[in-house]
SEZA-803314 format. One record per residue (C-alpha): y, x, z; residue in three letters; residue number from 1. Coordinates in nm, 2 decimals. Each point is the difference from the previous one (the first is absolute). Layout:
// SEZA-803314
<north Y, east X, up Z, r ALA, k NUM> .
...
END
This chain:
// SEZA-803314
<north 0.00, east 0.00, up 0.00, r MET, k 1> .
<north 0.24, east 0.28, up 0.09, r GLU, k 2> .
<north -0.07, east 0.17, up -0.34, r ALA, k 3> .
<north 0.08, east -0.33, up -0.18, r ASN, k 4> .
<north 0.32, east -0.03, up 0.20, r ASP, k 5> .
<north 0.10, east 0.35, up -0.10, r THR, k 6> .
<north -0.07, east -0.06, up -0.36, r LEU, k 7> .
<north 0.19, east -0.33, up 0.00, r HIS, k 8> .
<north 0.31, east 0.17, up 0.16, r ARG, k 9> .
<north -0.01, east 0.28, up -0.26, r ALA, k 10> .
<north -0.04, east -0.24, up -0.29, r VAL, k 11> .
<north 0.28, east -0.22, up 0.14, r ALA, k 12> .
<north 0.23, east 0.31, up 0.01, r GLN, k 13> .
<north -0.09, east 0.10, up -0.35, r ALA, k 14> .
<north 0.07, east -0.35, up -0.13, r MET, k 15> .
<north 0.33, east -0.01, up 0.18, r ALA, k 16> .
<north 0.09, east 0.34, up -0.15, r ASP, k 17> .
<north -0.09, east -0.13, up -0.35, r ILE, k 18> .
<north 0.24, east -0.30, up 0.05, r VAL, k 19> .
<north 0.27, east 0.24, up 0.12, r ALA, k 20> .
<north -0.04, east 0.20, up -0.32, r GLY, k 21> .
<north -0.19, east 0.31, up 0.12, r ASP, k 22> .
<north -0.15, east 0.15, up -0.32, r PRO, k 23> .
<north -0.28, east 0.17, up 0.19, r ASP, k 24> .
<north -0.11, east -0.31, up 0.19, r ALA, k 25> .
<north -0.23, east -0.14, up -0.28, r THR, k 26> .
<north -0.20, east 0.32, up 0.01, r TRP, k 27> .
<north -0.04, east -0.03, up 0.38, r ARG, k 28> .
<north -0.11, east -0.35, up -0.05, r LEU, k 29> .
<north -0.26, east 0.11, up -0.26, r LEU, k 30> .
<north -0.14, east 0.26, up 0.25, r THR, k 31> .
<north -0.04, east -0.27, up 0.26, r LEU, k 32> .
<north -0.13, east -0.27, up -0.23, r ALA, k 33> .
<north -0.21, east 0.19, up -0.24, r GLU, k 34> .
<north -0.34, east -0.02, up 0.19, r PRO, k 35> .
<north 0.03, east -0.38, up 0.03, r SER, k 36> .
<north 0.13, east -0.04, up -0.35, r LEU, k 37> .
<north -0.29, east 0.20, up -0.14, r ARG, k 38> .
<north -0.24, east -0.22, up 0.19, r ARG, k 39> .
<north 0.16, east -0.31, up -0.13, r MET, k 40> .
<north 0.00, east 0.12, up -0.36, r VAL, k 41> .
<north -0.37, east 0.10, up 0.02, r ARG, k 42> .
<north -0.09, east -0.33, up 0.17, r ALA, k 43> .
<north 0.17, east -0.22, up -0.25, r GLU, k 44> .
<north -0.15, east 0.19, up -0.30, r ALA, k 45> .
<north -0.34, east -0.03, up 0.16, r ARG, k 46> .
<north 0.05, east -0.37, up 0.07, r ARG, k 47> .
<north 0.06, east -0.08, up -0.37, r VAL, k 48> .
<north -0.29, east 0.23, up -0.10, r GLY, k 49> .
<north 0.22, east 0.27, up -0.17, r ALA, k 50> .
<north -0.04, east 0.37, up 0.01, r TRP, k 51> .
<north 0.31, east 0.20, up 0.09, r ILE, k 52> .
<north 0.04, east 0.38, up 0.01, r SER, k 53> .
<north 0.15, east 0.19, up 0.29, r GLU, k 54> .
<north 0.29, east 0.11, up -0.22, r ASP, k 55> .
<north 0.08, east -0.37, up -0.06, r ASP, k 56> .
<north -0.04, east -0.08, up 0.37, r VAL, k 57> .
<north 0.26, east 0.28, up 0.07, r THR, k 58> .
<north 0.24, east -0.14, up -0.27, r GLU, k 59> .
<north -0.03, east -0.36, up 0.13, r LEU, k 60> .
<north 0.05, east 0.11, up 0.36, r ALA, k 61> .
<north 0.32, east 0.17, up -0.11, r LEU, k 62> .
<north 0.10, east -0.31, up -0.20, r ASP, k 63> .
<north -0.08, east -0.21, up 0.31, r GLY, k 64> .
<north 0.23, east 0.21, up 0.22, r ALA, k 65> .
<north 0.28, east -0.05, up -0.26, r VAL, k 66> .
<north -0.05, east -0.37, up 0.01, r VAL, k 67> .
<north 0.01, east 0.00, up 0.38, r LEU, k 68> .
<north 0.32, east 0.20, up -0.01, r ALA, k 69> .
<north 0.15, east -0.24, up -0.26, r ARG, k 70> .
<north -0.05, east -0.29, up 0.24, r HIS, k 71> .
<north 0.08, east 0.19, up 0.32, r ALA, k 72> .
<north 0.30, east -0.22, up 0.07, r GLY, k 73> .
<north -0.21, east -0.31, up 0.02, r ALA, k 74> .
<north -0.25, east 0.14, up 0.24, r TRP, k 75> .
<north 0.05, east -0.04, up 0.38, r LYS, k 76> .
<north -0.14, east 0.24, up 0.26, r PRO, k 77> .
<north -0.16, east -0.29, up 0.20, r ASP, k 78> .
<north -0.22, east -0.08, up -0.30, r ARG, k 79> .
<north -0.33, east 0.15, up -0.11, r ALA, k 80> .
<north 0.01, east 0.35, up -0.15, r LEU, k 81> .
<north 0.18, east -0.01, up -0.34, r PRO, k 82> .
<north -0.31, east 0.05, up -0.21, r TRP, k 83> .
<north -0.17, east -0.29, up 0.18, r VAL, k 84> .
<north 0.31, east -0.22, up -0.02, r TRP, k 85> .
<north 0.04, east 0.08, up -0.38, r ALA, k 86> .
<north -0.38, east 0.02, up -0.07, r ARG, k 87> .
<north 0.02, east -0.24, up -0.30, r HIS, k 88> .
<north 0.26, east 0.22, up -0.17, r ARG, k 89> .
<north -0.24, east 0.29, up 0.05, r ILE, k 90> .
<north -0.29, east -0.20, up -0.14, r TYR, k 91> .
<north 0.22, east -0.09, up -0.30, r SER, k 92> .
<north 0.05, east 0.37, up -0.07, r LEU, k 93> .
<north -0.38, east 0.05, up -0.01, r VAL, k 94> .
<north -0.05, east -0.30, up -0.23, r HIS, k 95> .
<north 0.27, east 0.11, up -0.23, r ASP, k 96> .
<north -0.15, east 0.34, up -0.02, r HIS, k 97> .
<north -0.36, east -0.12, up -0.05, r LEU, k 98> .
<north 0.13, east -0.25, up -0.27, r GLY, k 99> .
<north 0.08, east 0.29, up -0.23, r THR, k 100> .
<north -0.38, east 0.08, up -0.02, r PHE, k 101> .
<north -0.12, east -0.35, up -0.05, r THR, k 102> .
<north 0.12, east -0.05, up -0.36, r ARG, k 103> .
<north -0.24, east 0.07, up -0.30, r PRO, k 104> .
<north 0.07, east 0.33, up -0.17, r ILE, k 105> .
<north -0.16, east -0.12, up -0.33, r ASP, k 106> .
<north -0.19, east -0.30, up -0.14, r ASP, k 107> .
<north -0.33, east 0.12, up 0.14, r GLU, k 108> .
<north 0.11, east 0.01, up 0.36, r VAL, k 109> .
<north 0.02, east -0.33, up 0.19, r ARG, k 110> .
<north 0.28, east -0.06, up 0.25, r ALA, k 111> .
<north -0.10, east 0.03, up 0.36, r ILE, k 112> .
<north 0.04, east -0.33, up 0.18, r GLU, k 113> .
<north 0.21, east 0.04, up 0.31, r ALA, k 114> .
<north -0.14, east -0.12, up 0.33, r VAL, k 115> .
<north 0.20, east -0.30, up 0.11, r PRO, k 116> .
<north 0.23, east 0.07, up 0.28, r VAL, k 117> .
<north 0.05, east -0.29, up 0.24, r GLY, k 118> .
<north 0.34, east -0.14, up 0.08, r ALA, k 119> .
<north 0.19, east 0.17, up 0.28, r SER, k 120> .
<north 0.00, east -0.17, up 0.33, r VAL, k 121> .
<north 0.27, east 0.17, up 0.21, r ASP, k 122> .
<north -0.07, east -0.19, up 0.32, r ASP, k 123> .
<north -0.35, east -0.16, up 0.00, r PRO, k 124> .
<north 0.03, east -0.11, up 0.36, r ARG, k 125> .
<north 0.31, east -0.20, up -0.08, r ALA, k 126> .
<north -0.17, east -0.17, up -0.29, r VAL, k 127> .
<north -0.30, east -0.08, up 0.22, r LEU, k 128> .
<north 0.23, east -0.16, up 0.26, r ARG, k 129> .
<north 0.16, east -0.21, up -0.27, r SER, k 130> .
<north -0.34, east -0.12, up -0.13, r LEU, k 131> .
<north -0.12, east -0.07, up 0.36, r ALA, k 132> .
<north 0.24, east -0.29, up 0.02, r ALA, k 133> .
<north -0.18, east -0.17, up -0.29, r ARG, k 134> .
<north -0.36, east 0.13, up -0.01, r HIS, k 135> .
<north -0.25, east -0.02, up 0.28, r GLU, k 136> .
<north -0.18, east 0.32, up -0.10, r GLU, k 137> .
<north 0.32, east 0.20, up -0.01, r ALA, k 138> .
<north 0.09, east -0.14, up 0.34, r ARG, k 139> .
<north -0.33, east 0.11, up 0.15, r LEU, k 140> .
<north 0.03, east 0.35, up -0.14, r LEU, k 141> .
<north 0.36, east 0.03, up 0.12, r GLU, k 142> .
<north -0.10, east -0.11, up 0.35, r GLU, k 143> .
<north -0.28, east 0.25, up 0.02, r ARG, k 144> .
<north 0.21, east 0.29, up -0.14, r LEU, k 145> .
<north 0.22, east -0.05, up 0.30, r ALA, k 146> .
<north -0.27, east 0.18, up 0.20, r ARG, k 147> .
<north 0.07, east 0.33, up -0.18, r VAL, k 148> .
<north 0.30, east 0.22, up -0.05, r SER, k 149> .
<north 0.25, east -0.07, up -0.28, r GLU, k 150> .
<north -0.10, east 0.32, up -0.17, r ARG, k 151> .
<north -0.37, east -0.08, up 0.00, r ASP, k 152> .
<north 0.07, east -0.35, up -0.12, r ALA, k 153> .
<north 0.21, east 0.13, up -0.29, r ASP, k 154> .
<north -0.27, east 0.25, up -0.09, r ILE, k 155> .
<north -0.27, east -0.27, up 0.01, r PHE, k 156> .
<north 0.20, east -0.24, up -0.21, r LEU, k 157> .
<north 0.09, east 0.26, up -0.26, r ARG, k 158> .
<north -0.37, east 0.11, up -0.02, r PHE, k 159> .
<north -0.10, east -0.36, up -0.06, r GLN, k 160> .
<north 0.27, east -0.06, up -0.26, r ILE, k 161> .
<north -0.10, east 0.32, up -0.19, r GLU, k 162> .
<north -0.37, east -0.11, up 0.01, r ARG, k 163> .
<north 0.09, east -0.35, up -0.13, r SER, k 164> .
<north 0.18, east 0.17, up -0.30, r PHE, k 165> .
<north -0.33, east 0.17, up -0.09, r GLY, k 166> .
<north 0.09, east 0.34, up 0.13, r ASN, k 167> .
<north -0.33, east 0.18, up 0.05, r ARG, k 168> .
<north 0.16, east 0.25, up 0.24, r ALA, k 169> .
<north 0.24, east -0.20, up 0.21, r PRO, k 170> .
<north -0.01, east 0.25, up 0.29, r ALA, k 171> .
<north 0.14, east 0.27, up -0.23, r VAL, k 172> .
<north 0.30, east -0.21, up -0.11, r THR, k 173> .
<north 0.08, east -0.12, up 0.35, r VAL, k 174> .
<north -0.04, east 0.35, up 0.14, r ALA, k 175> .
<north 0.26, east 0.13, up -0.24, r ALA, k 176> .
<north 0.24, east -0.29, up 0.10, r ASP, k 177> .
<north -0.04, east 0.09, up 0.37, r HIS, k 178> .
<north -0.03, east 0.38, up -0.04, r ASP, k 179> .
<north -0.35, east -0.01, up 0.16, r MET, k 180> .
<north -0.35, east 0.11, up -0.11, r ARG, k 181> .
<north -0.22, east -0.27, up -0.17, r PRO, k 182> .
<north -0.27, east 0.04, up 0.27, r ASP, k 183> .
<north 0.27, east -0.08, up 0.27, r ALA, k 184> .
<north 0.09, east -0.31, up -0.20, r ILE, k 185> .
<north -0.36, east -0.11, up -0.01, r ARG, k 186> .
<north -0.03, east 0.04, up 0.37, r LYS, k 187> .
<north 0.31, east -0.21, up 0.06, r VAL, k 188> .
<north -0.14, east -0.27, up -0.22, r VAL, k 189> .
<north -0.33, east 0.01, up 0.17, r GLN, k 190> .
<north 0.17, east -0.02, up 0.35, r ARG, k 191> .
<north 0.22, east -0.29, up -0.10, r VAL, k 192> .
<north -0.30, east -0.19, up -0.16, r THR, k 193> .
<north -0.19, east 0.05, up 0.33, r GLU, k 194> .
<north 0.29, east -0.13, up 0.20, r ARG, k 195> .
<north 0.08, east -0.31, up -0.21, r ILE, k 196> .
<north -0.35, east -0.08, up -0.12, r GLY, k 197> .
<north -0.12, east -0.01, up -0.36, r PRO, k 198> .
<north 0.03, east -0.39, up 0.00, r ASP, k 199> .
<north 0.38, east 0.03, up 0.02, r ALA, k 200> .
<north 0.02, east 0.12, up -0.36, r LEU, k 201> .
<north 0.04, east -0.27, up -0.27, r PRO, k 202> .
<north -0.32, east -0.05, up -0.20, r ALA, k 203> .
<north 0.00, east 0.18, up -0.34, r ALA, k 204> .
<north 0.07, east -0.21, up -0.29, r ALA, k 205> .
END
C-alpha cells in the first residue's frame, strides 16, 4: 500500500508539472507509467488474439504516455492512476496500431476479422443500481454485492461484463484496467462469488 501511495504521489506531481508546462515532466511520467502501460498493451493485444512485438509495445507505451500528458489537465489526483483512468484511450491506441495489420495486402490474403470489443461501461455498479429499481434479478445481485468492498464488486461486475461480451480472457482485460495480475482478478471473482452465492447471477440467455 505504501509503495502504491508513493507511486501515486510521484505521478500526481508529474501530471501537475505537465500542466504547468515543464517539458521534462512527460518523460518522468513515462518512466513511472511504462511498466503498467506495457502490461496494458500486451494484455489488450492478447485479448483480441493479436501478436505484438516488443518494439511495438515500447512504441505504444510511449504513445500512451503522450496521450496521458495531453489529458493531464482533466485528471484529478484523487482519481485512479492516469493509465487506469484513461484506459480506453490506451486500448484505442492498441486497436489503431493493430488495425494497420488487418487489411489484405493482395487479392490472395483475406482480411482478418477483428474480435468484437464490448461497449465501455464506466461505472457498472451505478448501472446495476439503476437496473435494480426495475428488475428483481438485478436487485438481488446489488443487495448481495453490498457484502463485499466497492473495489471487489467493481472487479466482479467488469469480469462478468467482459465474459458476456464473449471475451475468452476476461481476467486479462480487467487486470489491465485495475493494474493487477490476472490471477489476482480471478481470486477476487472467486471470493465474491463465494460471498454472494452463484444463484445471485442472472441466468445466461
